PDB file of all heavy atoms in Angstrom:
ATOM      1  N   MET A   1      17.120 187.555  19.681  1.00  0.00           N
ATOM      2  CA  MET A   1      18.228 186.628  19.920  1.00  0.00           C
ATOM      3  C   MET A   1      18.465 186.494  21.387  1.00  0.00           C
ATOM      4  O   MET A   1      18.347 187.464  22.132  1.00  0.00           O
ATOM      5  CB  MET A   1      19.517 187.146  19.231  1.00  0.00           C
ATOM      6  CG  MET A   1      19.593 187.008  17.754  1.00  0.00           C
ATOM      7  SD  MET A   1      21.190 187.551  17.156  1.00  0.00           S
ATOM      8  CE  MET A   1      21.858 186.004  16.661  1.00  0.00           C
ATOM      9  N   LYS A   2      18.895 185.336  21.774  1.00  0.00           N
ATOM     10  CA  LYS A   2      19.262 185.085  23.162  1.00  0.00           C
ATOM     11  C   LYS A   2      20.754 185.362  23.343  1.00  0.00           C
ATOM     12  O   LYS A   2      21.522 185.356  22.368  1.00  0.00           O
ATOM     13  CB  LYS A   2      18.956 183.631  23.519  1.00  0.00           C
ATOM     14  CG  LYS A   2      17.480 183.326  23.475  1.00  0.00           C
ATOM     15  CD  LYS A   2      17.235 181.880  23.846  1.00  0.00           C
ATOM     16  CE  LYS A   2      15.751 181.640  23.724  1.00  0.00           C
ATOM     17  NZ  LYS A   2      15.413 180.230  23.974  1.00  0.00           N
ATOM     18  N   PRO A   3      21.189 185.657  24.573  1.00  0.00           N
ATOM     19  CA  PRO A   3      22.620 186.003  24.803  1.00  0.00           C
ATOM     20  C   PRO A   3      23.586 184.952  24.256  1.00  0.00           C
ATOM     21  O   PRO A   3      24.593 185.310  23.657  1.00  0.00           O
ATOM     22  CB  PRO A   3      22.698 186.111  26.338  1.00  0.00           C
ATOM     23  CG  PRO A   3      21.332 186.524  26.751  1.00  0.00           C
ATOM     24  CD  PRO A   3      20.393 185.822  25.813  1.00  0.00           C
ATOM     25  N   ASP A   4      23.269 183.681  24.445  1.00  0.00           N
ATOM     26  CA  ASP A   4      24.195 182.637  23.944  1.00  0.00           C
ATOM     27  C   ASP A   4      24.299 182.670  22.418  1.00  0.00           C
ATOM     28  O   ASP A   4      25.356 182.384  21.844  1.00  0.00           O
ATOM     29  CB  ASP A   4      23.730 181.261  24.409  1.00  0.00           C
ATOM     30  CG  ASP A   4      24.193 180.913  25.808  1.00  0.00           C
ATOM     31  OD1 ASP A   4      25.247 181.459  26.228  1.00  0.00           O
ATOM     32  OD2 ASP A   4      23.522 180.125  26.480  1.00  0.00           O
ATOM     33  N   GLU A   5      23.186 182.984  21.755  1.00  0.00           N
ATOM     34  CA  GLU A   5      23.179 183.068  20.298  1.00  0.00           C
ATOM     35  C   GLU A   5      24.044 184.251  19.826  1.00  0.00           C
ATOM     36  O   GLU A   5      24.765 184.139  18.823  1.00  0.00           O
ATOM     37  CB  GLU A   5      21.777 183.206  19.760  1.00  0.00           C
ATOM     38  CG  GLU A   5      20.887 182.002  20.023  1.00  0.00           C
ATOM     39  CD  GLU A   5      19.434 182.233  19.712  1.00  0.00           C
ATOM     40  OE1 GLU A   5      18.957 183.384  19.835  1.00  0.00           O
ATOM     41  OE2 GLU A   5      18.767 181.277  19.322  1.00  0.00           O
ATOM     42  N   ILE A   6      23.995 185.339  20.539  1.00  0.00           N
ATOM     43  CA  ILE A   6      24.800 186.525  20.189  1.00  0.00           C
ATOM     44  C   ILE A   6      26.297 186.213  20.360  1.00  0.00           C
ATOM     45  O   ILE A   6      27.116 186.500  19.504  1.00  0.00           O
ATOM     46  CB  ILE A   6      24.410 187.733  21.034  1.00  0.00           C
ATOM     47  CG1 ILE A   6      22.970 188.161  20.717  1.00  0.00           C
ATOM     48  CG2 ILE A   6      25.368 188.913  20.824  1.00  0.00           C
ATOM     49  CD1 ILE A   6      22.374 189.146  21.668  1.00  0.00           C
ATOM     50  N   LEU A   7      26.614 185.579  21.505  1.00  0.00           N
ATOM     51  CA  LEU A   7      28.015 185.210  21.747  1.00  0.00           C
ATOM     52  C   LEU A   7      28.520 184.263  20.660  1.00  0.00           C
ATOM     53  O   LEU A   7      29.630 184.434  20.132  1.00  0.00           O
ATOM     54  CB  LEU A   7      28.153 184.576  23.120  1.00  0.00           C
ATOM     55  CG  LEU A   7      27.942 185.510  24.298  1.00  0.00           C
ATOM     56  CD1 LEU A   7      27.920 184.712  25.594  1.00  0.00           C
ATOM     57  CD2 LEU A   7      28.989 186.593  24.353  1.00  0.00           C
ATOM     58  N   LYS A   8      27.730 183.239  20.346  1.00  0.00           N
ATOM     59  CA  LYS A   8      28.095 182.286  19.305  1.00  0.00           C
ATOM     60  C   LYS A   8      28.346 182.980  17.968  1.00  0.00           C
ATOM     61  O   LYS A   8      29.341 182.696  17.285  1.00  0.00           O
ATOM     62  CB  LYS A   8      27.020 181.203  19.174  1.00  0.00           C
ATOM     63  CG  LYS A   8      27.367 180.133  18.157  1.00  0.00           C
ATOM     64  CD  LYS A   8      26.265 179.080  18.114  1.00  0.00           C
ATOM     65  CE  LYS A   8      26.666 178.027  17.102  1.00  0.00           C
ATOM     66  NZ  LYS A   8      25.665 177.677  16.199  1.00  0.00           N
ATOM     67  N   TYR A   9      27.421 183.862  17.603  1.00  0.00           N
ATOM     68  CA  TYR A   9      27.575 184.590  16.337  1.00  0.00           C
ATOM     69  C   TYR A   9      28.873 185.401  16.304  1.00  0.00           C
ATOM     70  O   TYR A   9      29.624 185.328  15.330  1.00  0.00           O
ATOM     71  CB  TYR A   9      26.370 185.523  16.121  1.00  0.00           C
ATOM     72  CG  TYR A   9      26.543 186.385  14.919  1.00  0.00           C
ATOM     73  CD1 TYR A   9      26.259 185.918  13.643  1.00  0.00           C
ATOM     74  CD2 TYR A   9      27.030 187.700  15.030  1.00  0.00           C
ATOM     75  CE1 TYR A   9      26.430 186.707  12.536  1.00  0.00           C
ATOM     76  CE2 TYR A   9      27.211 188.495  13.936  1.00  0.00           C
ATOM     77  CZ  TYR A   9      26.911 188.006  12.666  1.00  0.00           C
ATOM     78  OH  TYR A   9      27.114 188.788  11.587  1.00  0.00           O
ATOM     79  N   CYS A  10      29.138 186.139  17.369  1.00  0.00           N
ATOM     80  CA  CYS A  10      30.353 186.939  17.429  1.00  0.00           C
ATOM     81  C   CYS A  10      31.594 186.096  17.323  1.00  0.00           C
ATOM     82  O   CYS A  10      32.492 186.444  16.568  1.00  0.00           O
ATOM     83  CB  CYS A  10      30.412 187.729  18.742  1.00  0.00           C
ATOM     84  SG  CYS A  10      29.185 189.065  18.831  1.00  0.00           S
ATOM     85  N   LEU A  11      31.636 184.991  18.029  1.00  0.00           N
ATOM     86  CA  LEU A  11      32.818 184.141  17.985  1.00  0.00           C
ATOM     87  C   LEU A  11      33.033 183.500  16.622  1.00  0.00           C
ATOM     88  O   LEU A  11      34.153 183.302  16.188  1.00  0.00           O
ATOM     89  CB  LEU A  11      32.717 183.044  19.062  1.00  0.00           C
ATOM     90  CG  LEU A  11      32.806 183.573  20.491  1.00  0.00           C
ATOM     91  CD1 LEU A  11      32.397 182.479  21.492  1.00  0.00           C
ATOM     92  CD2 LEU A  11      34.191 184.110  20.819  1.00  0.00           C
ATOM     93  N   GLU A  12      31.936 183.206  15.922  1.00  0.00           N
ATOM     94  CA  GLU A  12      32.036 182.598  14.597  1.00  0.00           C
ATOM     95  C   GLU A  12      32.342 183.608  13.489  1.00  0.00           C
ATOM     96  O   GLU A  12      33.049 183.310  12.539  1.00  0.00           O
ATOM     97  CB  GLU A  12      30.747 181.864  14.252  1.00  0.00           C
ATOM     98  CG  GLU A  12      30.535 180.625  15.077  1.00  0.00           C
ATOM     99  CD  GLU A  12      29.163 179.991  14.847  1.00  0.00           C
ATOM    100  OE1 GLU A  12      28.317 180.569  14.140  1.00  0.00           O
ATOM    101  OE2 GLU A  12      28.936 178.876  15.379  1.00  0.00           O
ATOM    102  N   GLU A  13      31.850 184.835  13.632  1.00  0.00           N
ATOM    103  CA  GLU A  13      31.946 185.813  12.560  1.00  0.00           C
ATOM    104  C   GLU A  13      33.054 186.837  12.725  1.00  0.00           C
ATOM    105  O   GLU A  13      33.468 187.476  11.772  1.00  0.00           O
ATOM    106  CB  GLU A  13      30.591 186.543  12.403  1.00  0.00           C
ATOM    107  CG  GLU A  13      29.442 185.619  12.041  1.00  0.00           C
ATOM    108  CD  GLU A  13      29.618 184.893  10.718  1.00  0.00           C
ATOM    109  OE1 GLU A  13      30.163 185.487   9.767  1.00  0.00           O
ATOM    110  OE2 GLU A  13      29.232 183.711  10.629  1.00  0.00           O
ATOM    111  N   LEU A  14      33.507 187.083  13.934  1.00  0.00           N
ATOM    112  CA  LEU A  14      34.533 188.090  14.184  1.00  0.00           C
ATOM    113  C   LEU A  14      35.880 187.390  14.410  1.00  0.00           C
ATOM    114  O   LEU A  14      36.184 186.913  15.502  1.00  0.00           O
ATOM    115  CB  LEU A  14      34.185 188.951  15.402  1.00  0.00           C
ATOM    116  CG  LEU A  14      32.840 189.683  15.338  1.00  0.00           C
ATOM    117  CD1 LEU A  14      32.534 190.362  16.656  1.00  0.00           C
ATOM    118  CD2 LEU A  14      32.864 190.703  14.192  1.00  0.00           C
ATOM    119  N   GLU A  15      36.646 187.281  13.357  1.00  0.00           N
ATOM    120  CA  GLU A  15      37.949 186.600  13.423  1.00  0.00           C
ATOM    121  C   GLU A  15      38.822 187.259  14.487  1.00  0.00           C
ATOM    122  O   GLU A  15      38.930 188.473  14.533  1.00  0.00           O
ATOM    123  CB  GLU A  15      38.622 186.646  12.061  1.00  0.00           C
ATOM    124  CG  GLU A  15      39.884 185.824  12.000  1.00  0.00           C
ATOM    125  CD  GLU A  15      40.503 185.824  10.608  1.00  0.00           C
ATOM    126  OE1 GLU A  15      39.763 186.039   9.636  1.00  0.00           O
ATOM    127  OE2 GLU A  15      41.709 185.589  10.534  1.00  0.00           O
ATOM    128  N   GLY A  16      39.426 186.461  15.329  1.00  0.00           N
ATOM    129  CA  GLY A  16      40.291 186.999  16.361  1.00  0.00           C
ATOM    130  C   GLY A  16      39.591 187.240  17.677  1.00  0.00           C
ATOM    131  O   GLY A  16      40.208 187.667  18.643  1.00  0.00           O
ATOM    132  N   SER A  17      38.282 186.950  17.729  1.00  0.00           N
ATOM    133  CA  SER A  17      37.555 187.167  18.993  1.00  0.00           C
ATOM    134  C   SER A  17      37.656 185.934  19.854  1.00  0.00           C
ATOM    135  O   SER A  17      37.752 184.792  19.377  1.00  0.00           O
ATOM    136  CB  SER A  17      36.076 187.506  18.713  1.00  0.00           C
ATOM    137  OG  SER A  17      35.402 186.433  18.046  1.00  0.00           O
ATOM    138  N   VAL A  18      37.683 186.141  21.164  1.00  0.00           N
ATOM    139  CA  VAL A  18      37.772 185.074  22.139  1.00  0.00           C
ATOM    140  C   VAL A  18      36.758 185.310  23.242  1.00  0.00           C
ATOM    141  O   VAL A  18      36.401 186.444  23.569  1.00  0.00           O
ATOM    142  CB  VAL A  18      39.183 184.951  22.765  1.00  0.00           C
ATOM    143  CG1 VAL A  18      40.183 184.522  21.691  1.00  0.00           C
ATOM    144  CG2 VAL A  18      39.617 186.213  23.440  1.00  0.00           C
ATOM    145  N   LEU A  19      36.281 184.230  23.849  1.00  0.00           N
ATOM    146  CA  LEU A  19      35.335 184.310  24.958  1.00  0.00           C
ATOM    147  C   LEU A  19      36.084 184.234  26.256  1.00  0.00           C
ATOM    148  O   LEU A  19      36.972 183.377  26.451  1.00  0.00           O
ATOM    149  CB  LEU A  19      34.343 183.131  24.867  1.00  0.00           C
ATOM    150  CG  LEU A  19      33.325 183.043  25.988  1.00  0.00           C
ATOM    151  CD1 LEU A  19      32.355 184.238  25.962  1.00  0.00           C
ATOM    152  CD2 LEU A  19      32.572 181.739  25.890  1.00  0.00           C
ATOM    153  N   VAL A  20      35.791 185.158  27.189  1.00  0.00           N
ATOM    154  CA  VAL A  20      36.365 185.152  28.524  1.00  0.00           C
ATOM    155  C   VAL A  20      35.237 185.125  29.529  1.00  0.00           C
ATOM    156  O   VAL A  20      34.324 185.935  29.459  1.00  0.00           O
ATOM    157  CB  VAL A  20      37.244 186.421  28.724  1.00  0.00           C
ATOM    158  CG1 VAL A  20      37.775 186.453  30.162  1.00  0.00           C
ATOM    159  CG2 VAL A  20      38.392 186.454  27.763  1.00  0.00           C
ATOM    160  N   GLU A  21      35.294 184.168  30.440  1.00  0.00           N
ATOM    161  CA  GLU A  21      34.292 184.053  31.491  1.00  0.00           C
ATOM    162  C   GLU A  21      34.895 184.429  32.821  1.00  0.00           C
ATOM    163  O   GLU A  21      35.956 183.935  33.179  1.00  0.00           O
ATOM    164  CB  GLU A  21      33.714 182.631  31.542  1.00  0.00           C
ATOM    165  CG  GLU A  21      33.013 182.244  30.261  1.00  0.00           C
ATOM    166  CD  GLU A  21      32.373 180.858  30.340  1.00  0.00           C
ATOM    167  OE1 GLU A  21      31.656 180.634  31.330  1.00  0.00           O
ATOM    168  OE2 GLU A  21      32.623 180.068  29.442  1.00  0.00           O
ATOM    169  N   SER A  22      34.177 185.318  33.552  1.00  0.00           N
ATOM    170  CA  SER A  22      34.708 185.784  34.851  1.00  0.00           C
ATOM    171  C   SER A  22      33.567 186.293  35.679  1.00  0.00           C
ATOM    172  O   SER A  22      32.703 187.042  35.204  1.00  0.00           O
ATOM    173  CB  SER A  22      35.752 186.876  34.616  1.00  0.00           C
ATOM    174  OG  SER A  22      36.232 187.352  35.831  1.00  0.00           O
ATOM    175  N   TRP A  23      33.508 185.895  36.935  1.00  0.00           N
ATOM    176  CA  TRP A  23      32.504 186.376  37.893  1.00  0.00           C
ATOM    177  C   TRP A  23      31.067 186.177  37.407  1.00  0.00           C
ATOM    178  O   TRP A  23      30.210 187.015  37.577  1.00  0.00           O
ATOM    179  CB  TRP A  23      32.750 187.856  38.224  1.00  0.00           C
ATOM    180  CG  TRP A  23      34.046 188.096  38.929  1.00  0.00           C
ATOM    181  CD1 TRP A  23      35.244 188.396  38.314  1.00  0.00           C
ATOM    182  CD2 TRP A  23      34.308 188.025  40.299  1.00  0.00           C
ATOM    183  NE1 TRP A  23      36.218 188.543  39.248  1.00  0.00           N
ATOM    184  CE2 TRP A  23      35.679 188.321  40.511  1.00  0.00           C
ATOM    185  CE3 TRP A  23      33.532 187.760  41.417  1.00  0.00           C
ATOM    186  CZ2 TRP A  23      36.254 188.328  41.747  1.00  0.00           C
ATOM    187  CZ3 TRP A  23      34.114 187.787  42.684  1.00  0.00           C
ATOM    188  CH2 TRP A  23      35.450 188.074  42.826  1.00  0.00           C
ATOM    189  N   GLY A  24      30.833 185.080  36.699  1.00  0.00           N
ATOM    190  CA  GLY A  24      29.489 184.788  36.225  1.00  0.00           C
ATOM    191  C   GLY A  24      29.089 185.532  34.964  1.00  0.00           C
ATOM    192  O   GLY A  24      27.942 185.431  34.527  1.00  0.00           O
ATOM    193  N   GLU A  25      29.991 186.260  34.383  1.00  0.00           N
ATOM    194  CA  GLU A  25      29.727 186.980  33.136  1.00  0.00           C
ATOM    195  C   GLU A  25      30.559 186.422  32.009  1.00  0.00           C
ATOM    196  O   GLU A  25      31.621 185.829  32.285  1.00  0.00           O
ATOM    197  CB  GLU A  25      30.050 188.476  33.303  1.00  0.00           C
ATOM    198  CG  GLU A  25      29.252 189.183  34.341  1.00  0.00           C
ATOM    199  CD  GLU A  25      29.657 190.622  34.492  1.00  0.00           C
ATOM    200  OE1 GLU A  25      30.685 191.053  33.928  1.00  0.00           O
ATOM    201  OE2 GLU A  25      28.923 191.334  35.213  1.00  0.00           O
ATOM    202  N   LYS A  26      30.080 186.579  30.798  1.00  0.00           N
ATOM    203  CA  LYS A  26      30.828 186.149  29.637  1.00  0.00           C
ATOM    204  C   LYS A  26      31.124 187.393  28.802  1.00  0.00           C
ATOM    205  O   LYS A  26      30.211 188.188  28.552  1.00  0.00           O
ATOM    206  CB  LYS A  26      30.032 185.133  28.799  1.00  0.00           C
ATOM    207  CG  LYS A  26      29.785 183.832  29.539  1.00  0.00           C
ATOM    208  CD  LYS A  26      29.021 182.858  28.701  1.00  0.00           C
ATOM    209  CE  LYS A  26      28.800 181.562  29.428  1.00  0.00           C
ATOM    210  NZ  LYS A  26      28.055 180.610  28.587  1.00  0.00           N
ATOM    211  N   GLY A  27      32.366 187.556  28.372  1.00  0.00           N
ATOM    212  CA  GLY A  27      32.727 188.692  27.584  1.00  0.00           C
ATOM    213  C   GLY A  27      33.453 188.273  26.312  1.00  0.00           C
ATOM    214  O   GLY A  27      34.122 187.256  26.271  1.00  0.00           O
ATOM    215  N   ILE A  28      33.264 189.075  25.256  1.00  0.00           N
ATOM    216  CA  ILE A  28      33.958 188.861  23.985  1.00  0.00           C
ATOM    217  C   ILE A  28      35.092 189.863  23.887  1.00  0.00           C
ATOM    218  O   ILE A  28      34.859 191.059  24.043  1.00  0.00           O
ATOM    219  CB  ILE A  28      33.007 188.991  22.794  1.00  0.00           C
ATOM    220  CG1 ILE A  28      31.861 187.998  22.872  1.00  0.00           C
ATOM    221  CG2 ILE A  28      33.769 188.864  21.475  1.00  0.00           C
ATOM    222  CD1 ILE A  28      32.244 186.581  22.606  1.00  0.00           C
ATOM    223  N   PHE A  29      36.278 189.386  23.626  1.00  0.00           N
ATOM    224  CA  PHE A  29      37.456 190.237  23.454  1.00  0.00           C
ATOM    225  C   PHE A  29      38.051 189.962  22.102  1.00  0.00           C
ATOM    226  O   PHE A  29      38.021 188.861  21.589  1.00  0.00           O
ATOM    227  CB  PHE A  29      38.495 189.926  24.538  1.00  0.00           C
ATOM    228  CG  PHE A  29      38.094 190.366  25.921  1.00  0.00           C
ATOM    229  CD1 PHE A  29      37.210 189.629  26.677  1.00  0.00           C
ATOM    230  CD2 PHE A  29      38.598 191.512  26.449  1.00  0.00           C
ATOM    231  CE1 PHE A  29      36.827 190.010  27.938  1.00  0.00           C
ATOM    232  CE2 PHE A  29      38.245 191.930  27.737  1.00  0.00           C
ATOM    233  CZ  PHE A  29      37.362 191.175  28.471  1.00  0.00           C
ATOM    234  N   TYR A  30      38.613 191.029  21.479  1.00  0.00           N
ATOM    235  CA  TYR A  30      39.346 190.902  20.223  1.00  0.00           C
ATOM    236  C   TYR A  30      40.801 190.685  20.579  1.00  0.00           C
ATOM    237  O   TYR A  30      41.429 191.524  21.217  1.00  0.00           O
ATOM    238  CB  TYR A  30      39.176 192.171  19.392  1.00  0.00           C
ATOM    239  CG  TYR A  30      39.944 192.126  18.105  1.00  0.00           C
ATOM    240  CD1 TYR A  30      39.581 191.232  17.100  1.00  0.00           C
ATOM    241  CD2 TYR A  30      41.019 192.986  17.873  1.00  0.00           C
ATOM    242  CE1 TYR A  30      40.274 191.175  15.905  1.00  0.00           C
ATOM    243  CE2 TYR A  30      41.721 192.933  16.694  1.00  0.00           C
ATOM    244  CZ  TYR A  30      41.340 192.044  15.718  1.00  0.00           C
ATOM    245  OH  TYR A  30      42.050 191.993  14.530  1.00  0.00           O
ATOM    246  N   ASN A  31      41.315 189.520  20.214  1.00  0.00           N
ATOM    247  CA  ASN A  31      42.671 189.158  20.612  1.00  0.00           C
ATOM    248  C   ASN A  31      43.276 188.216  19.580  1.00  0.00           C
ATOM    249  O   ASN A  31      43.525 187.060  19.824  1.00  0.00           O
ATOM    250  CB  ASN A  31      42.660 188.511  21.968  1.00  0.00           C
ATOM    251  CG  ASN A  31      44.028 188.407  22.579  1.00  0.00           C
ATOM    252  OD1 ASN A  31      45.002 188.953  22.072  1.00  0.00           O
ATOM    253  ND2 ASN A  31      44.116 187.719  23.710  1.00  0.00           N
ATOM    254  N   PRO A  32      43.554 188.741  18.361  1.00  0.00           N
ATOM    255  CA  PRO A  32      44.126 187.889  17.337  1.00  0.00           C
ATOM    256  C   PRO A  32      45.489 187.341  17.737  1.00  0.00           C
ATOM    257  O   PRO A  32      46.347 188.094  18.244  1.00  0.00           O
ATOM    258  CB  PRO A  32      44.214 188.814  16.100  1.00  0.00           C
ATOM    259  CG  PRO A  32      44.273 190.180  16.657  1.00  0.00           C
ATOM    260  CD  PRO A  32      43.456 190.141  17.948  1.00  0.00           C
ATOM    261  N   GLY A  33      45.665 186.053  17.587  1.00  0.00           N
ATOM    262  CA  GLY A  33      46.956 185.417  17.927  1.00  0.00           C
ATOM    263  C   GLY A  33      47.174 185.304  19.392  1.00  0.00           C
ATOM    264  O   GLY A  33      48.249 184.933  19.851  1.00  0.00           O
ATOM    265  N   HIS A  34      46.204 185.676  20.218  1.00  0.00           N
ATOM    266  CA  HIS A  34      46.324 185.623  21.703  1.00  0.00           C
ATOM    267  C   HIS A  34      47.564 186.366  22.177  1.00  0.00           C
ATOM    268  O   HIS A  34      48.287 185.904  23.053  1.00  0.00           O
ATOM    269  CB  HIS A  34      46.302 184.165  22.185  1.00  0.00           C
ATOM    270  CG  HIS A  34      45.060 183.465  21.791  1.00  0.00           C
ATOM    271  ND1 HIS A  34      43.885 183.569  22.476  1.00  0.00           N
ATOM    272  CD2 HIS A  34      44.787 182.621  20.738  1.00  0.00           C
ATOM    273  CE1 HIS A  34      42.950 182.840  21.903  1.00  0.00           C
ATOM    274  NE2 HIS A  34      43.488 182.273  20.838  1.00  0.00           N
ATOM    275  N   VAL A  35      47.816 187.544  21.578  1.00  0.00           N
ATOM    276  CA  VAL A  35      49.022 188.324  21.923  1.00  0.00           C
ATOM    277  C   VAL A  35      48.886 188.953  23.314  1.00  0.00           C
ATOM    278  O   VAL A  35      49.847 188.995  24.058  1.00  0.00           O
ATOM    279  CB  VAL A  35      49.232 189.425  20.852  1.00  0.00           C
ATOM    280  CG1 VAL A  35      50.403 190.310  21.228  1.00  0.00           C
ATOM    281  CG2 VAL A  35      49.469 188.789  19.488  1.00  0.00           C
ATOM    282  N   LEU A  36      47.699 189.433  23.637  1.00  0.00           N
ATOM    283  CA  LEU A  36      47.474 190.065  24.937  1.00  0.00           C
ATOM    284  C   LEU A  36      46.850 189.069  25.902  1.00  0.00           C
ATOM    285  O   LEU A  36      46.306 188.047  25.492  1.00  0.00           O
ATOM    286  CB  LEU A  36      46.524 191.264  24.756  1.00  0.00           C
ATOM    287  CG  LEU A  36      47.006 192.334  23.792  1.00  0.00           C
ATOM    288  CD1 LEU A  36      45.896 193.373  23.557  1.00  0.00           C
ATOM    289  CD2 LEU A  36      48.259 193.004  24.305  1.00  0.00           C
ATOM    290  N   LYS A  37      46.904 189.401  27.196  1.00  0.00           N
ATOM    291  CA  LYS A  37      46.323 188.504  28.203  1.00  0.00           C
ATOM    292  C   LYS A  37      44.848 188.251  27.898  1.00  0.00           C
ATOM    293  O   LYS A  37      44.391 187.112  27.954  1.00  0.00           O
ATOM    294  CB  LYS A  37      46.507 189.074  29.586  1.00  0.00           C
ATOM    295  CG  LYS A  37      46.001 188.163  30.695  1.00  0.00           C
ATOM    296  CD  LYS A  37      46.263 188.723  32.049  1.00  0.00           C
ATOM    297  CE  LYS A  37      45.721 187.781  33.130  1.00  0.00           C
ATOM    298  NZ  LYS A  37      45.945 188.267  34.458  1.00  0.00           N
ATOM    299  N   ARG A  38      44.085 189.292  27.651  1.00  0.00           N
ATOM    300  CA  ARG A  38      42.677 189.135  27.314  1.00  0.00           C
ATOM    301  C   ARG A  38      42.368 189.688  25.943  1.00  0.00           C
ATOM    302  O   ARG A  38      41.563 189.142  25.242  1.00  0.00           O
ATOM    303  CB  ARG A  38      41.805 189.851  28.360  1.00  0.00           C
ATOM    304  CG  ARG A  38      41.788 189.128  29.662  1.00  0.00           C
ATOM    305  CD  ARG A  38      40.569 189.454  30.429  1.00  0.00           C
ATOM    306  NE  ARG A  38      40.516 188.624  31.621  1.00  0.00           N
ATOM    307  CZ  ARG A  38      39.497 188.528  32.378  1.00  0.00           C
ATOM    308  NH1 ARG A  38      38.430 189.219  32.130  1.00  0.00           N
ATOM    309  NH2 ARG A  38      39.514 187.754  33.411  1.00  0.00           N
ATOM    310  N   GLY A  39      42.921 190.806  25.602  1.00  0.00           N
ATOM    311  CA  GLY A  39      42.639 191.432  24.339  1.00  0.00           C
ATOM    312  C   GLY A  39      41.842 192.741  24.568  1.00  0.00           C
ATOM    313  O   GLY A  39      41.782 193.269  25.646  1.00  0.00           O
ATOM    314  N   VAL A  40      41.233 193.211  23.513  1.00  0.00           N
ATOM    315  CA  VAL A  40      40.444 194.454  23.551  1.00  0.00           C
ATOM    316  C   VAL A  40      38.981 194.072  23.762  1.00  0.00           C
ATOM    317  O   VAL A  40      38.427 193.280  22.992  1.00  0.00           O
ATOM    318  CB  VAL A  40      40.639 195.273  22.270  1.00  0.00           C
ATOM    319  CG1 VAL A  40      39.767 196.535  22.310  1.00  0.00           C
ATOM    320  CG2 VAL A  40      42.089 195.586  22.041  1.00  0.00           C
ATOM    321  N   TYR A  41      38.350 194.663  24.756  1.00  0.00           N
ATOM    322  CA  TYR A  41      36.978 194.358  25.138  1.00  0.00           C
ATOM    323  C   TYR A  41      36.024 194.732  23.993  1.00  0.00           C
ATOM    324  O   TYR A  41      36.071 195.844  23.469  1.00  0.00           O
ATOM    325  CB  TYR A  41      36.641 195.135  26.409  1.00  0.00           C
ATOM    326  CG  TYR A  41      35.237 195.033  26.877  1.00  0.00           C
ATOM    327  CD1 TYR A  41      34.775 193.876  27.494  1.00  0.00           C
ATOM    328  CD2 TYR A  41      34.342 196.076  26.751  1.00  0.00           C
ATOM    329  CE1 TYR A  41      33.497 193.763  27.973  1.00  0.00           C
ATOM    330  CE2 TYR A  41      33.056 195.978  27.205  1.00  0.00           C
ATOM    331  CZ  TYR A  41      32.648 194.837  27.814  1.00  0.00           C
ATOM    332  OH  TYR A  41      31.374 194.719  28.313  1.00  0.00           O
ATOM    333  N   ILE A  42      35.116 193.806  23.614  1.00  0.00           N
ATOM    334  CA  ILE A  42      34.117 194.106  22.577  1.00  0.00           C
ATOM    335  C   ILE A  42      32.733 194.214  23.202  1.00  0.00           C
ATOM    336  O   ILE A  42      32.038 195.192  23.022  1.00  0.00           O
ATOM    337  CB  ILE A  42      34.118 192.998  21.469  1.00  0.00           C
ATOM    338  CG1 ILE A  42      35.425 192.970  20.743  1.00  0.00           C
ATOM    339  CG2 ILE A  42      32.980 193.243  20.486  1.00  0.00           C
ATOM    340  CD1 ILE A  42      35.582 191.847  19.743  1.00  0.00           C
ATOM    341  N   MET A  43      32.310 193.174  23.917  1.00  0.00           N
ATOM    342  CA  MET A  43      30.975 193.174  24.525  1.00  0.00           C
ATOM    343  C   MET A  43      30.886 192.133  25.604  1.00  0.00           C
ATOM    344  O   MET A  43      31.756 191.308  25.753  1.00  0.00           O
ATOM    345  CB  MET A  43      29.913 192.865  23.478  1.00  0.00           C
ATOM    346  CG  MET A  43      30.006 191.483  22.889  1.00  0.00           C
ATOM    347  SD  MET A  43      28.585 190.987  21.926  1.00  0.00           S
ATOM    348  CE  MET A  43      27.373 190.742  23.189  1.00  0.00           C
ATOM    349  N   PHE A  44      29.815 192.210  26.419  1.00  0.00           N
ATOM    350  CA  PHE A  44      29.599 191.186  27.416  1.00  0.00           C
ATOM    351  C   PHE A  44      28.126 190.830  27.479  1.00  0.00           C
ATOM    352  O   PHE A  44      27.270 191.596  27.015  1.00  0.00           O
ATOM    353  CB  PHE A  44      30.112 191.596  28.789  1.00  0.00           C
ATOM    354  CG  PHE A  44      29.199 192.549  29.526  1.00  0.00           C
ATOM    355  CD1 PHE A  44      28.275 192.049  30.435  1.00  0.00           C
ATOM    356  CD2 PHE A  44      29.250 193.904  29.278  1.00  0.00           C
ATOM    357  CE1 PHE A  44      27.427 192.920  31.087  1.00  0.00           C
ATOM    358  CE2 PHE A  44      28.404 194.784  29.955  1.00  0.00           C
ATOM    359  CZ  PHE A  44      27.493 194.278  30.874  1.00  0.00           C
ATOM    360  N   ALA A  45      27.793 189.699  28.014  1.00  0.00           N
ATOM    361  CA  ALA A  45      26.416 189.292  28.190  1.00  0.00           C
ATOM    362  C   ALA A  45      26.264 188.656  29.553  1.00  0.00           C
ATOM    363  O   ALA A  45      27.082 187.829  29.961  1.00  0.00           O
ATOM    364  CB  ALA A  45      26.032 188.286  27.115  1.00  0.00           C
ATOM    365  N   LEU A  46      25.258 189.085  30.273  1.00  0.00           N
ATOM    366  CA  LEU A  46      24.931 188.457  31.543  1.00  0.00           C
ATOM    367  C   LEU A  46      24.024 187.286  31.260  1.00  0.00           C
ATOM    368  O   LEU A  46      22.972 187.422  30.638  1.00  0.00           O
ATOM    369  CB  LEU A  46      24.232 189.437  32.488  1.00  0.00           C
ATOM    370  CG  LEU A  46      25.045 190.660  32.887  1.00  0.00           C
ATOM    371  CD1 LEU A  46      24.193 191.617  33.682  1.00  0.00           C
ATOM    372  CD2 LEU A  46      26.236 190.249  33.712  1.00  0.00           C
ATOM    373  N   LEU A  47      24.415 186.107  31.728  1.00  0.00           N
ATOM    374  CA  LEU A  47      23.596 184.946  31.488  1.00  0.00           C
ATOM    375  C   LEU A  47      23.132 184.357  32.803  1.00  0.00           C
ATOM    376  O   LEU A  47      23.902 184.188  33.728  1.00  0.00           O
ATOM    377  CB  LEU A  47      24.405 183.880  30.731  1.00  0.00           C
ATOM    378  CG  LEU A  47      24.968 184.369  29.376  1.00  0.00           C
ATOM    379  CD1 LEU A  47      25.838 183.309  28.809  1.00  0.00           C
ATOM    380  CD2 LEU A  47      23.865 184.734  28.442  1.00  0.00           C
ATOM    381  N   SER A  48      21.846 184.073  32.877  1.00  0.00           N
ATOM    382  CA  SER A  48      21.341 183.476  34.121  1.00  0.00           C
ATOM    383  C   SER A  48      20.894 182.101  33.888  1.00  0.00           C
ATOM    384  O   SER A  48      20.789 181.613  32.812  1.00  0.00           O
ATOM    385  CB  SER A  48      20.191 184.318  34.646  1.00  0.00           C
ATOM    386  OG  SER A  48      19.186 184.519  33.684  1.00  0.00           O
TER     387      SER A  48
END
């Protein structure tokens, strides 16, 4: 799988997950209802 495919899968299958992009990296955070500023860190992928 490519990084974008992994991110897409996580966002579609993990309810409450959100994508955060910062400093050229993309990270997946668990943040149901957007209660926290970012949420709880799940994973990140470096994309070039």
